[in-house]
C-alpha positions as CSV (number, residue, x, y, z in Angstrom):
1,M,5.6,-11.1,-7.0
2,A,6.8,-8.8,-4.1
3,R,3.5,-6.8,-4.4
4,R,1.0,-9.8,-4.0
5,P,1.1,-10.0,-0.1
6,T,0.4,-6.4,0.2
7,K,-2.6,-6.6,-2.2
8,I,-3.9,-9.3,-0.4
9,A,-3.6,-7.5,3.1
10,L,-5.5,-4.5,1.8
11,S,-8.2,-6.6,0.3
12,L,-8.7,-8.5,3.8
13,C,-8.8,-4.9,5.2
14,L,-11.4,-3.9,3.2
15,V,-13.6,-7.2,4.3
16,C,-12.9,-6.5,7.9
17,L,-14.0,-2.9,7.6
18,V,-17.3,-3.7,6.0
19,C,-18.1,-6.5,8.3
20,L,-17.3,-4.3,11.5
21,L,-19.5,-1.3,9.9
22,C,-22.3,-3.7,9.4
23,L,-22.2,-5.2,13.0
24,S,-21.4,-2.0,15.0
25,G,-21.8,1.0,12.9
26,S,-18.4,2.2,13.7
27,V,-14.9,1.7,12.8
28,A,-13.4,-0.8,15.2
29,L,-10.4,-2.8,14.8
30,A,-7.3,-3.5,17.1
31,S,-5.5,-1.2,19.4
32,G,-3.4,1.6,18.0
33,E,-0.3,-0.4,18.9
34,D,-1.5,-3.5,17.0
35,R,-2.3,-1.5,14.0
36,A,0.9,0.0,13.8
37,G,2.7,-3.2,13.9
38,N,3.1,-3.9,17.3
39,A,5.2,-0.6,17.6
40,E,4.6,1.5,20.6
41,P,3.1,5.0,19.9
42,R,5.5,7.8,19.3
43,T,6.5,10.0,22.3
44,D,8.1,12.6,20.3
45,S,5.2,13.6,18.2
46,P,3.8,17.1,18.5
47,G,0.2,15.6,18.6
48,G,-2.4,15.3,16.2
49,P,-4.7,17.9,14.5
50,N,-6.5,20.4,16.6
51,I,-10.0,19.3,17.5
52,T,-12.5,22.2,16.2
53,F,-16.1,22.1,15.4
54,A,-18.4,24.2,13.3
55,L,-21.8,25.2,13.6
56,P,-24.4,24.7,10.9
57,L,-26.4,27.1,9.6
58,S,-29.8,27.9,11.3
59,D,-32.6,26.0,9.8
60,S,-35.0,28.9,9.9
61,E,-33.1,30.4,7.1
62,L,-33.0,27.2,4.8
63,A,-35.3,25.1,2.8
64,T,-35.0,21.3,2.9
65,V,-35.0,18.8,0.3
66,C,-34.3,15.1,1.0
67,S,-33.3,12.1,-1.0
68,Q,-35.7,9.4,-1.6
69,R,-32.9,6.8,-1.9
70,H,-30.6,7.5,0.9
71,G,-30.4,8.9,4.2
72,V,-29.3,12.4,2.8
73,C,-31.0,15.9,3.1
74,L,-29.9,19.1,1.3
75,R,-30.3,22.3,3.4
76,V,-30.7,24.8,0.5
77,S,-30.0,28.7,1.4
78,P,-32.3,31.4,0.1
79,H,-32.0,32.7,-3.6
80,V,-30.8,29.3,-5.0
81,A,-32.7,28.2,-7.8
82,P,-35.0,25.0,-7.3
83,L,-33.3,23.5,-10.4
84,T,-29.9,23.8,-8.9
85,A,-31.2,22.3,-5.6
86,L,-32.5,19.3,-7.5
87,A,-29.4,18.8,-9.7
88,T,-27.2,19.0,-6.5
89,L,-29.5,16.4,-4.7
90,A,-29.0,14.2,-7.7
91,S,-25.3,14.7,-7.6
92,V,-25.5,13.7,-3.9
93,D,-27.2,10.6,-4.6
94,R,-24.7,9.6,-7.4
95,A,-21.7,10.5,-5.1
96,W,-23.3,8.3,-2.4
97,E,-23.8,5.3,-4.7
98,A,-20.4,5.5,-6.2
99,L,-18.4,6.0,-2.8
100,I,-20.6,4.2,-0.3
101,G,-22.1,1.8,-2.7
102,V,-19.6,0.7,-5.2
103,L,-16.3,1.6,-3.4
104,A,-17.7,0.5,-0.1
105,F,-16.3,3.1,2.2
106,P,-18.3,4.1,5.3
107,P,-21.3,6.4,5.0
108,P,-20.8,9.7,7.0
109,Q,-21.9,9.6,10.4
110,T,-25.6,10.6,10.7
111,H,-27.3,12.5,13.3
112,L,-29.8,11.1,15.8
113,D,-32.6,11.3,13.2
114,G,-30.6,9.1,10.8
115,S,-29.8,11.6,8.2
116,W,-26.6,13.4,7.1
117,D,-27.0,17.0,5.8
118,A,-25.3,18.8,3.1
119,Y,-25.6,22.5,2.8
120,L,-26.0,24.4,-0.5
121,I,-24.9,27.7,0.0
122,D,-25.5,31.0,-2.1
123,P,-22.6,33.6,-2.3
124,S,-24.1,36.0,0.1
125,I,-24.0,33.3,2.9
126,G,-20.7,32.1,1.9
127,D,-19.1,35.6,1.9
128,R,-20.9,36.4,5.1
129,D,-19.2,33.4,6.8
130,P,-15.8,32.6,5.6
131,N,-15.5,29.8,8.0
132,L,-18.4,27.7,6.1
133,S,-15.6,26.6,3.7
134,G,-15.8,22.9,2.4
135,P,-16.0,20.3,1.5
136,A,-17.2,18.9,4.8
137,L,-16.9,20.2,8.5
138,S,-17.2,18.3,11.7
139,T,-19.9,19.2,14.4
140,E,-18.9,17.0,17.3
141,R,-17.4,13.9,18.3
142,D,-19.7,10.9,18.3
143,P,-20.0,9.5,21.8
144,R,-21.5,6.2,20.5
145,T,-18.3,4.8,19.0
146,H,-15.4,3.0,20.7
147,F,-12.8,4.8,18.4
148,D,-12.6,8.3,17.3
149,S,-15.4,9.2,15.0
150,A,-17.1,12.7,14.0
151,T,-20.4,13.8,12.8
152,S,-20.2,16.3,10.0
153,F,-22.0,18.2,7.4
154,G,-21.1,19.0,3.8
155,I,-20.6,22.5,2.3
156,I,-21.6,23.0,-1.6
157,D,-21.2,26.3,-3.3
158,A,-24.4,26.9,-5.2
159,R,-22.4,28.8,-7.8
160,T,-20.7,25.5,-9.0
161,P,-21.6,24.8,-12.5
162,V,-24.0,22.0,-13.0
163,G,-22.4,19.0,-14.7
164,C,-18.9,17.5,-14.1
165,Q,-17.7,20.4,-11.7
166,L,-20.7,19.9,-9.4
167,D,-20.5,16.3,-9.2
168,W,-16.8,16.6,-8.4
169,A,-17.5,19.1,-5.5
170,V,-20.3,17.0,-4.1
171,A,-18.2,13.8,-4.3
172,R,-15.4,15.5,-2.3
173,A,-17.7,16.6,0.2
174,V,-19.2,13.1,0.7
175,A,-15.6,11.7,0.7
176,R,-14.5,14.1,3.3
177,A,-17.7,13.4,5.4
178,S,-16.9,9.7,5.1
179,L,-13.2,10.6,6.5
180,W,-14.5,12.3,9.4
181,R,-16.2,9.4,10.4
182,A,-13.5,6.8,9.9
183,V,-10.5,8.6,10.8
184,P,-11.1,12.3,12.1
185,A,-7.5,12.3,13.5
186,T,-6.1,12.5,9.8
187,D,-3.8,15.3,9.4
188,E,-5.3,18.0,7.0
189,G,-3.0,17.6,4.0
190,S,-3.7,13.8,3.9
191,A,-7.5,14.4,4.5
192,R,-7.7,16.8,1.5
193,A,-5.5,14.7,-0.9
194,Q,-7.5,11.3,0.0
195,A,-10.7,13.0,-0.4
196,E,-9.7,14.5,-3.7
197,E,-8.6,10.9,-5.0
198,L,-11.9,9.5,-3.9
199,A,-13.8,12.3,-5.7
200,R,-11.9,11.5,-8.9
201,L,-12.7,7.9,-8.6
202,A,-16.3,8.6,-8.1
203,V,-16.6,11.3,-11.0
204,P,-14.5,10.0,-14.0
205,C,-14.8,13.1,-16.0
206,A,-12.9,15.0,-13.0
207,A,-9.6,13.3,-14.2
208,A,-9.6,15.4,-17.3
209,E,-10.1,18.7,-15.2
210,A,-7.6,17.7,-12.5
211,N,-5.1,20.5,-12.2
212,V,-1.6,19.6,-10.6
213,E,0.5,22.5,-11.6
214,E,0.8,23.9,-8.1
215,F,1.9,20.5,-6.9
216,Q,4.3,20.0,-9.5
217,S,5.7,23.6,-9.3
218,H,6.9,23.0,-5.7
219,P,8.5,19.6,-5.7
220,E,10.6,20.4,-2.9
221,R,7.9,20.7,-0.3
222,T,6.7,17.9,1.7
223,L,4.1,15.7,-0.1
224,L,1.3,17.1,2.1
225,D,1.5,20.8,2.7
226,P,-1.6,22.0,4.7
227,S,-0.8,25.6,3.9
228,S,-2.2,25.0,0.3
229,V,-5.6,23.6,-0.6
230,A,-4.6,23.6,-4.3
231,F,-1.2,21.7,-3.6
232,D,-2.9,19.0,-1.6
233,R,-5.4,18.6,-4.2
234,G,-2.3,17.8,-6.5
235,A,-0.7,15.5,-3.9
236,S,-3.9,13.3,-4.4
237,F,-2.0,11.9,-7.1
238,F,0.5,10.4,-4.7
239,F,-2.5,8.4,-3.2
240,E,-3.6,7.7,-6.7
241,W,-0.2,6.4,-7.6
242,L,0.0,4.1,-4.2
243,D,-3.6,2.8,-5.2
244,A,-2.8,1.8,-8.7
245,T,0.6,0.0,-7.8
246,F,-0.3,-1.7,-4.6
247,S,-4.2,-2.1,-4.5
248,R,-5.9,-4.8,-6.4
249,E,-9.0,-2.7,-7.0
250,P,-9.8,1.1,-7.0
251,G,-9.9,2.9,-3.7
252,G,-8.5,-0.4,-1.8
253,L,-5.3,1.4,-0.6
254,I,-7.1,4.3,1.0
255,R,-9.6,1.8,2.6
256,G,-6.8,0.0,4.0
257,L,-5.3,3.1,5.5
258,W,-8.5,4.0,7.1
259,A,-9.2,0.7,8.4
260,L,-5.7,0.3,10.1
261,A,-5.7,3.8,11.5
262,P,-8.4,4.7,13.8
263,T,-7.6,6.4,17.0
264,R,-8.6,6.7,20.5
265,T,-8.5,10.5,22.0
266,P,-9.2,10.9,25.7
267,P,-12.4,12.9,26.4
268,G,-11.9,16.9,26.8
269,A,-8.6,16.6,24.7
270,T,-7.8,19.7,22.6
271,R,-5.9,17.6,19.9
272,W,-6.7,14.4,18.2
273,S,-4.6,11.3,19.2
274,T,-1.4,11.4,17.1
275,A,-0.9,7.6,16.2
276,P,-1.3,5.7,14.2
277,T,-1.2,7.8,11.1
278,G,-1.6,6.9,7.7
279,F,2.1,7.0,7.1
280,D,2.7,4.5,10.2
281,V,0.4,2.1,8.3
282,L,2.2,2.7,4.9
283,R,5.6,2.2,6.8
284,V,4.5,-1.3,7.9
285,S,2.2,-2.5,5.3
286,L,4.5,-1.7,2.4
287,K,7.9,-3.0,3.9
288,G,9.2,-5.3,1.3
289,A,6.5,-4.3,-1.3
290,L,9.3,-3.2,-4.1
291,A,11.9,-5.8,-3.1
292,S,12.7,-8.1,-0.1
293,D,14.4,-5.3,1.7
294,S,12.6,-2.2,0.4
295,T,11.1,0.3,2.9
296,L,9.0,3.5,2.8
297,D,11.8,5.5,1.6
298,D,11.9,3.4,-1.7
299,I,8.2,4.3,-1.9
300,F,9.0,8.0,-1.8
301,V,12.0,7.6,-4.3
302,H,9.9,5.7,-6.8
303,F,7.2,8.3,-6.5
304,A,9.7,11.0,-7.1
305,V,10.9,9.3,-10.2
306,R,7.2,9.0,-11.3
307,R,6.8,13.0,-10.9
308,A,9.3,13.5,-13.2
309,Q,7.5,11.6,-16.2
310,W,4.0,13.4,-15.7
311,N,2.6,16.5,-17.8
312,P,3.6,18.8,-16.7
313,P,6.9,17.4,-15.2
314,A,8.1,18.7,-11.6
315,R,9.7,21.9,-11.7
316,L,13.6,21.7,-12.3
317,A,15.9,23.1,-9.8
318,W,18.6,23.4,-12.5
319,H,18.8,23.0,-16.3
320,I,22.4,22.9,-17.6
321,P,24.2,22.0,-20.7
322,W,26.7,19.4,-20.9
323,P,29.5,20.5,-18.4
324,Q,32.8,21.0,-20.7
325,S,34.3,21.9,-17.2
326,A,33.3,20.9,-13.6
327,R,30.2,22.6,-12.4
328,R,29.1,23.0,-9.0
329,L,25.3,23.7,-8.3
330,A,23.6,24.6,-5.0
331,S,19.7,24.0,-4.3
332,P,17.7,26.9,-5.1
333,E,15.2,25.8,-2.5
334,P,16.1,23.3,0.5
335,V,14.1,20.2,0.3
336,S,11.6,19.0,2.9
337,P,11.2,15.4,4.0
338,T,9.1,13.6,1.0
339,G,10.0,16.4,-1.3
340,A,12.8,16.3,-4.3
341,S,14.9,18.4,-6.4
342,Y,15.6,17.8,-10.1
343,V,18.6,18.6,-12.1
344,L,18.5,18.3,-16.0
345,V,21.8,17.9,-17.9
346,D,21.7,18.1,-21.6
347,H,23.8,15.6,-23.4
348,A,24.4,17.4,-26.7
349,G,27.8,18.7,-27.2
350,A,29.2,15.6,-25.3
351,R,32.0,13.7,-26.9
352,A,31.3,10.1,-28.1
353,G,31.9,7.8,-25.2
354,S,31.9,10.6,-22.7
355,K,30.9,9.8,-19.0
356,L,29.1,12.0,-16.4
357,R,30.6,12.2,-12.8
358,M,28.3,13.5,-10.1
359,E,29.1,13.9,-6.6
360,A,26.4,15.2,-4.2
361,Q,26.7,16.3,-0.6
362,W,23.9,17.8,1.8
363,E,23.3,18.7,5.3
364,D,23.4,16.5,8.3
365,Y,20.3,15.2,9.9
366,G,18.6,14.9,6.7
367,R,18.4,11.6,4.7
368,L,18.8,12.3,0.9
369,R,18.6,9.5,-1.8
370,W,19.7,10.2,-5.2
371,V,19.0,8.6,-8.5
372,V,20.1,9.2,-12.3
373,M,17.6,8.9,-15.0
374,K,18.6,8.4,-18.6
375,I,16.2,10.0,-21.1
376,D,16.1,9.5,-24.7
377,S,15.4,11.9,-27.6
378,A,11.7,10.9,-27.5
379,G,11.5,11.8,-23.7
380,Q,11.2,8.0,-22.8
381,T,13.2,7.1,-19.6
382,T,15.6,4.2,-20.6
383,A,17.2,3.6,-17.3
384,V,16.9,4.6,-13.6
385,L,20.1,4.1,-11.7
386,P,20.1,4.5,-7.7
387,V,23.1,6.2,-6.3
388,T,24.4,4.2,-3.2
389,S,25.2,6.1,-0.1
390,L,25.6,5.4,3.8
391,V,22.4,5.2,5.6
392,R,23.3,8.3,7.6
393,G,25.8,9.7,5.4
394,T,25.8,13.1,3.6
395,R,27.7,12.4,0.5
396,A,27.0,10.1,-2.6
397,S,28.7,9.9,-5.8
398,M,28.4,8.0,-9.2
399,T,29.9,7.9,-12.6
400,V,27.3,7.5,-15.2
401,E,28.4,5.7,-18.4
402,S,26.9,4.5,-21.7
403,L,25.4,7.9,-22.6
404,D,25.7,7.9,-26.4
405,A,22.0,7.1,-27.1
406,V,21.0,9.5,-24.4
407,D,19.5,12.8,-25.0
408,R,19.5,14.2,-21.4
409,I,20.2,13.0,-18.0
410,L,18.0,13.8,-14.9
411,I,19.4,13.7,-11.4
412,V,17.0,13.5,-8.5
413,G,17.7,14.2,-4.9
414,I,14.8,13.0,-2.7
415,N,14.6,13.9,1.0
416,V,13.2,10.8,2.8
417,G,13.1,12.2,6.1
418,S,15.0,12.9,9.2
419,T,17.9,10.8,10.9
420,E,16.2,11.3,14.1
421,H,12.5,10.3,13.7
422,P,10.2,8.9,11.0
423,F,8.1,11.2,8.9
424,D,5.2,12.4,10.8
425,P,2.4,14.4,8.8
426,D,1.2,15.9,11.9
427,Q,4.5,17.8,12.5
428,A,3.2,20.6,10.2
429,E,6.7,22.1,10.1
430,W,9.4,20.1,8.4
431,E,13.0,21.0,8.5
432,P,14.5,21.3,4.9
433,H,17.8,20.5,3.9
434,G,20.2,22.0,1.3
435,W,22.6,20.3,-1.2
436,L,25.5,20.6,-3.4
437,L,26.0,18.9,-6.7
438,T,29.3,18.7,-8.6
439,L,29.0,17.6,-12.1
440,A,32.0,16.9,-14.5
441,A,32.6,15.1,-17.9
442,E,35.1,12.3,-18.1
């Protein structure tokens, strides 16, 4: 019952967004302060992403083929086979119809001639200009819009095999171009992850090829790490989980984020406006979504638990046998905000009726939340137990009981953010925190 208001709100956001796009051609909602829940913009933020623009290739080098169904033209570099160009244009049409038509995301901002361009680049041009790396790059701020918006062009590697992989790459480019129009101030990690999730929605076969190993191999990192494209693509499953949990229809949560997070950046600025971010929107919109007093911190905790149940599961910090004598473990890697550490304890060898005592402590200025998961011999989670602690405390403890039917115990520590300010995806460098965990049988 607690989720219903959130889902209704996100559906209303979609209606507002579509209507406003029809009326004005731009994403125009309330002011940044209103969208963030009547909160003043943060003054301690380092600023949004750098404003950078790319130059498209010279048209003199390219052939042009345009869609007969949508305002899209494909600029084809030399030595690309005509059949490859035609297959790519068909992929663009399919992605456009799925993302812009069915899922109702805003179309990429067009040039004055009314078209959006995608570049099908052969290996020689791609190697000659490494800056032409996709999936979509912005070319300029659009002066016609009330809120921040950018025109863009897509980049598609002509070496991509025709079929599912090509459809996936094209959908990723169209999704990122849509984001450039609606919320160009989005941090790079979120932009990659959201474009990846939308591409999976548009191309069903892509889900079978999704690779989350990089993401699951580094659970202690923040959920959105702009230093790694592969990690951010894996992080798209965070938005997939949010969408599946809190939205009534595919893509509804991301549409809501975009509708509620447009920005106004002053002319001549070198960085996009910093607020509101998508996490500002989540912080307000998902308050009370899991329980009457739940917050975004609880969302991070629930997702960390979900990551432990994936295949492959999140990498373990420690995996130890049943502690016949007390053991003290230190974090191999400190945990960044929104990241998590996982410690697995085997129950084999424990006496009947044994209990497990756990005591955690961590560095100051970090807010760590702990949960204990009971897992049976079939690998199913039979219980998830929160470990209570003070809001700004640095210690937590629990005695875990009723373990006779349990095969192993997974202890999860989640860094839900700094004690000084809420999580800001534009911070780029987050302070990680280490922990100590003492385990003893009782």
